[in-house]
DRENTI-70742 format. One line per 3 residues: for each residue x, z, y of N, C-alpha, C, CB. Coordinates in nm, 3 decimals, m for minus. Atoms other than C-alpha are relative to their C-alpha. Glycine has a CB too. Layout:
! DRENTI-70742
X/Z/Y/X/Z/Y/X/Z/Y/X/Z/Y; ...
This chain:
! DRENTI-70742
0.085/m0.115/0.014/8.111/m29.812/m6.721/m0.019/0.035/m0.149/m0.135/m0.026/0.068; 0.021/m0.025/0.141/8.061/m29.852/m7.097/0.120/0.072/m0.061/m0.025/m0.131/m0.075; m0.120/m0.064/0.055/8.423/m29.756/m7.172/0.006/0.147/0.038/0.126/m0.072/0.049
m0.002/m0.139/m0.046/8.399/m29.440/m6.964/m0.106/0.082/m0.072/m0.022/0.007/0.151; 0.108/m0.073/0.069/8.066/m29.339/m7.117/0.035/0.021/m0.147/m0.133/m0.076/0.013; m0.038/m0.014/0.141/8.199/m29.405/m7.467/0.110/0.104/m0.016/0.046/m0.135/m0.057
m0.108/m0.098/0.008/8.514/m29.202/m7.402/m0.053/0.141/0.021/0.108/m0.032/0.103; 0.057/m0.132/m0.026/8.319/m28.909/m7.258/m0.089/0.044/m0.117/m0.082/0.000/0.132; 0.089/m0.034/0.112/8.060/m28.923/m7.537/0.076/0.033/m0.127/m0.094/m0.114/m0.027
m0.078/m0.029/0.120/8.314/m28.941/m7.818/0.088/0.123/0.018/0.086/m0.121/m0.038; m0.073/m0.125/m0.027/8.518/m28.667/m7.650/m0.090/0.120/m0.023/0.054/0.001/0.143; 0.095/m0.109/0.025/8.208/m28.449/m7.657/m0.025/0.018/m0.150/m0.133/m0.028/0.072
0.016/m0.008/0.145/8.161/m28.533/m8.025/0.123/0.067/m0.063/m0.021/m0.140/m0.062; m0.123/m0.061/0.052/8.526/m28.436/m8.090/0.002/0.150/0.025/0.124/m0.066/0.063; 0.005/m0.144/m0.030/8.483/m28.101/m7.916/m0.108/0.067/m0.085/m0.027/0.025/0.151
0.106/m0.055/0.085/8.156/m28.044/m8.102/0.050/0.016/m0.143/m0.126/m0.090/0.004; m0.051/m0.006/0.138/8.328/m28.123/m8.434/0.101/0.112/m0.015/0.064/m0.133/m0.039; m0.097/m0.110/0.006/8.604/m27.874/m8.352/m0.070/0.134/m0.019/0.087/0.003/0.129
0.072/m0.127/0.011/8.352/m27.592/m8.311/m0.095/0.003/m0.119/m0.077/0.028/0.127; 0.096/0.005/0.110/8.108/m27.708/m8.578/0.068/0.013/m0.136/m0.080/m0.129/0.005; m0.073/m0.002/0.125/8.371/m27.749/m8.851/0.137/0.064/0.020/0.015/m0.142/m0.056
m0.128/m0.065/m0.028/8.641/m27.487/m8.787/0.098/m0.006/m0.117/m0.023/0.144/0.038; m0.090/0.006/0.116/8.781/m27.521/m9.141/0.082/m0.129/m0.003/m0.078/0.012/m0.128; m0.075/0.125/m0.007/8.897/m27.876/m9.062/0.126/0.013/0.085/m0.088/m0.110/0.054
m0.113/m0.019/m0.091/9.142/m27.741/m8.806/0.129/0.018/m0.080/m0.023/0.121/0.093; m0.128/m0.016/0.071/9.506/m27.778/m8.920/0.052/0.143/0.012/0.105/m0.098/0.055; m0.044/m0.140/0.006/9.674/m27.451/m9.017/0.134/0.024/0.066/0.008/0.044/m0.143
m0.129/m0.019/m0.067/10.004/m27.513/m8.838/0.017/m0.105/0.107/0.116/m0.005/m0.100; m0.029/0.096/m0.106/10.147/m27.690/m8.538/0.056/m0.130/m0.060/0.100/0.060/0.100; m0.057/0.119/0.062/10.339/m27.929/m8.764/m0.109/m0.090/m0.059/0.101/0.039/m0.110
0.110/0.079/0.055/10.022/m28.039/m8.942/m0.084/m0.061/0.111/m0.089/0.087/m0.091; 0.073/0.054/m0.114/9.851/m28.082/m8.607/0.071/m0.122/0.057/m0.017/0.106/0.108; m0.077/0.114/m0.049/10.131/m28.310/m8.488/m0.010/m0.116/m0.099/0.149/0.039/0.022
0.018/0.104/0.101/10.099/m28.500/m8.816/m0.136/m0.069/0.016/0.013/0.059/m0.141; 0.132/0.058/m0.024/9.726/m28.549/m8.750/0.002/m0.090/0.123/m0.105/0.112/0.017; m0.009/0.082/m0.121/9.805/m28.678/m8.400/0.071/m0.131/m0.031/0.073/0.076/0.113
m0.075/0.121/0.035/10.061/m28.924/m8.542/m0.084/m0.094/m0.086/0.130/0.037/m0.073; 0.084/0.082/0.086/9.822/m29.045/m8.811/m0.112/m0.065/0.080/m0.059/0.084/m0.116; 0.110/0.055/m0.079/9.538/m29.088/m8.564/0.050/m0.110/0.094/m0.068/0.111/0.081
m0.055/0.105/m0.085/9.763/m29.288/m8.330/0.030/m0.127/m0.080/0.127/0.049/0.070; m0.028/0.116/0.085/9.873/m29.515/m8.616/m0.128/m0.072/m0.040/0.077/0.043/m0.126; 0.128/0.061/0.039/9.517/m29.572/m8.735/m0.062/m0.072/0.119/m0.097/0.106/m0.056
0.057/0.061/m0.121/9.404/m29.642/m8.378/0.076/m0.125/0.040/0.000/0.101/0.115; m0.080/0.118/m0.033/9.689/m29.889/m8.332/m0.033/m0.119/m0.090/0.149/0.033/m0.011; 0.035/0.109/0.092/9.569/m30.091/m8.632/m0.142/m0.052/0.020/0.016/0.047/m0.141
0.137/0.047/m0.024/9.213/m30.130/m8.499/m0.001/m0.145/0.051/m0.070/0.092/0.102; 0.003/0.141/m0.042/9.295/m30.456/m8.311/0.030/m0.098/m0.113/0.099/m0.022/0.113; m0.030/0.088/0.113/9.447/m30.607/m8.626/m0.120/m0.009/m0.094/0.123/0.051/m0.076
0.119/0.001/0.085/9.142/m30.506/m8.829/m0.112/m0.081/0.064/m0.048/0.144/m0.028; 0.102/0.079/m0.069/8.915/m30.654/m8.563/0.032/m0.150/m0.007/m0.011/0.044/0.146; m0.039/0.141/0.009/9.114/m30.978/m8.568/m0.032/m0.057/m0.139/0.150/m0.015/0.030
0.033/0.046/0.135/9.053/m30.999/m8.944/m0.151/m0.006/m0.025/0.064/0.089/m0.103; 0.142/m0.012/0.033/8.687/m30.898/m8.946/m0.094/m0.077/0.094/m0.038/0.144/0.000; 0.092/0.064/m0.094/8.537/m31.052/m8.631/m0.026/m0.148/m0.030/0.054/0.014/0.138
0.035/0.140/0.035/8.574/m31.416/m8.745/m0.102/m0.011/m0.113/0.126/m0.074/m0.039; 0.098/0.003/0.109/8.356/m31.325/m9.043/m0.143/0.022/0.048/0.034/0.105/m0.104; 0.132/m0.029/m0.054/8.065/m31.225/m8.819/m0.073/m0.130/0.035/0.010/0.091/0.125
0.080/0.120/m0.027/7.783/m31.475/m8.779/m0.087/0.012/0.124/m0.086/m0.031/m0.118; 0.082/m0.017/m0.120/7.602/m31.325/m8.479/0.068/0.101/0.093/m0.144/0.047/m0.037; m0.055/m0.095/m0.097/7.678/m31.128/m8.166/m0.032/0.144/m0.038/m0.054/m0.031/0.139
0.036/m0.135/0.044/7.498/m30.827/m8.313/0.099/0.049/m0.106/m0.144/0.003/m0.056; m0.098/m0.039/0.100/7.736/m30.828/m8.609/0.137/0.027/0.062/0.012/m0.108/m0.107; m0.126/m0.022/m0.071/8.034/m30.858/m8.375/0.000/0.139/0.063/0.023/m0.109/0.107
0.009/m0.131/m0.064/7.916/m30.553/m8.179/0.002/0.112/m0.104/m0.127/0.010/0.085; 0.003/m0.102/0.103/7.843/m30.360/m8.496/0.137/0.023/m0.062/m0.100/m0.038/m0.108; m0.133/m0.012/0.060/8.185/m30.433/m8.649/0.096/0.069/0.095/0.055/m0.138/m0.040
m0.090/m0.059/m0.099/8.367/m30.346/m8.328/m0.028/0.149/0.018/m0.013/m0.072/0.134; 0.034/m0.141/m0.019/8.180/m30.019/m8.278/0.022/0.081/m0.127/m0.144/0.014/0.046; m0.019/m0.072/0.126/8.196/m29.925/m8.647/0.147/0.032/m0.024/m0.056/m0.082/m0.117
m0.143/m0.029/0.013/8.575/m29.947/m8.635/0.051/0.091/0.111/0.080/m0.129/m0.002; m0.055/m0.070/m0.115/8.633/m29.810/m8.289/m0.048/0.145/0.012/m0.036/m0.073/0.126; 0.054/m0.134/m0.023/8.404/m29.507/m8.277/0.061/0.108/m0.089/m0.149/m0.002/m0.019
m0.061/m0.107/0.082/8.537/m29.310/m8.580/0.148/0.020/0.030/m0.018/m0.032/m0.147; m0.144/m0.016/m0.026/8.901/m29.385/m8.502/0.025/0.067/0.134/0.070/m0.136/m0.004; m0.017/m0.064/m0.130/8.866/m29.289/m8.136/m0.042/0.146/m0.005/m0.079/m0.074/0.107
0.042/m0.140/0.014/8.677/m28.972/m8.230/0.109/0.082/m0.070/m0.132/0.009/m0.079; m0.108/m0.071/0.070/8.953/m28.874/m8.475/0.122/0.017/0.091/0.040/m0.075/m0.128; m0.110/m0.009/m0.094/9.216/m28.949/m8.211/m0.024/0.113/0.101/0.020/m0.133/0.074
0.032/m0.104/m0.097/9.041/m28.728/m7.957/m0.004/0.138/m0.065/m0.133/m0.029/0.068; 0.005/m0.128/0.072/8.979/m28.453/m8.215/0.141/0.051/m0.029/m0.079/m0.014/m0.130; m0.137/m0.044/0.027/9.347/m28.446/m8.310/0.067/0.051/0.128/0.084/m0.115/m0.061
m0.056/m0.049/m0.126/9.439/m28.407/m7.943/m0.064/0.134/0.041/m0.020/m0.104/0.111; 0.063/m0.130/m0.025/9.185/m28.124/m7.907/0.070/0.108/m0.081/m0.152/m0.003/m0.035; m0.073/m0.096/0.083/9.358/m27.951/m8.198/0.139/0.027/0.056/0.010/m0.051/m0.145
m0.135/m0.018/m0.054/9.700/m28.010/m8.041/m0.002/0.086/0.126/0.064/m0.136/0.031; 0.011/m0.082/m0.121/9.595/m27.867/m7.705/m0.034/0.144/m0.036/m0.107/m0.058/0.096; 0.036/m0.135/0.044/9.442/m27.569/m7.885/0.124/0.074/m0.052/m0.108/m0.007/m0.111
m0.121/m0.064/0.050/9.772/m27.497/m8.067/0.099/0.029/0.112/0.066/m0.088/m0.105; m0.091/m0.023/m0.112/9.975/m27.537/m7.748/m0.045/0.120/0.081/0.008/m0.125/0.091; 0.051/m0.117/m0.074/9.750/m27.291/m7.566/0.017/0.129/m0.080/m0.148/m0.020/0.035
m0.020/m0.118/0.085/9.774/m27.054/m7.862/0.143/0.052/0.014/m0.030/m0.033/m0.147; m0.140/m0.043/m0.011/10.154/m27.050/m7.839/0.036/0.044/0.141/0.092/m0.113/m0.043; m0.030/m0.040/m0.137/10.157/m27.022/m7.459/m0.058/0.136/0.035/m0.053/m0.104/0.097
0.069/m0.125/m0.034/9.921/m26.723/m7.452/0.039/0.118/m0.088/m0.147/m0.020/m0.009; m0.038/m0.111/0.089/10.106/m26.508/m7.707/0.073/0.111/0.073/0.086/m0.052/m0.112; m0.072/m0.104/m0.074/10.303/m26.317/m7.444/0.148/m0.003/m0.030/m0.056/0.137/m0.031
m0.144/m0.002/0.023/10.668/m26.217/m7.448/0.034/0.014/m0.148/0.063/0.114/0.078; m0.035/0.001/0.142/10.850/m26.267/m7.777/0.136/0.064/m0.027/0.000/m0.143/m0.051; m0.126/m0.065/0.033/11.157/m26.056/m7.754/0.089/0.014/0.122/0.073/m0.078/m0.106
m0.097/m0.022/m0.106/11.470/m26.031/m7.547/0.090/0.115/m0.040/m0.070/0.028/0.136; m0.087/m0.113/0.026/11.713/m25.746/m7.515/m0.082/0.129/m0.011/0.106/0.013/0.109; 0.074/m0.126/0.011/11.587/m25.409/m7.637/0.036/0.093/0.117/0.029/0.070/m0.135
m0.020/m0.091/m0.111/11.546/m25.152/m7.362/0.027/0.141/m0.056/m0.124/m0.001/0.095; m0.034/m0.135/0.043/11.710/m24.816/m7.414/m0.088/0.100/0.071/0.149/0.030/0.025; 0.083/m0.103/m0.062/11.499/m24.508/m7.351/0.087/0.108/0.066/m0.093/0.064/m0.104
m0.089/m0.100/m0.057/11.808/m24.306/m7.242/0.036/m0.028/0.144/0.124/0.010/m0.082; m0.041/0.029/m0.137/11.855/m24.479/m6.907/m0.098/0.052/0.094/0.019/m0.145/0.022
């Protein structure tokens, strides 16, 4: 239940950040894909960072704090980058027809 609530809550934060800070949105599809790749790489290194930092904790409260302090920002950035990617995909899908053969007016 905690994982689901955290995912829904951080997803809501990511959507809020998209609307609250529109200037953070990447200006092209390529930059958006770069953000997605960076967020996936950073998120993939969270277990390694936890393996280094958790043995330094002296109490269960510190363990929870370290785990949440690493996981929450990285997961929020991951979800925000995917919100941006879906937004760009929808932008390109909703542009309408983009060409084809010109139609003659003489027929």
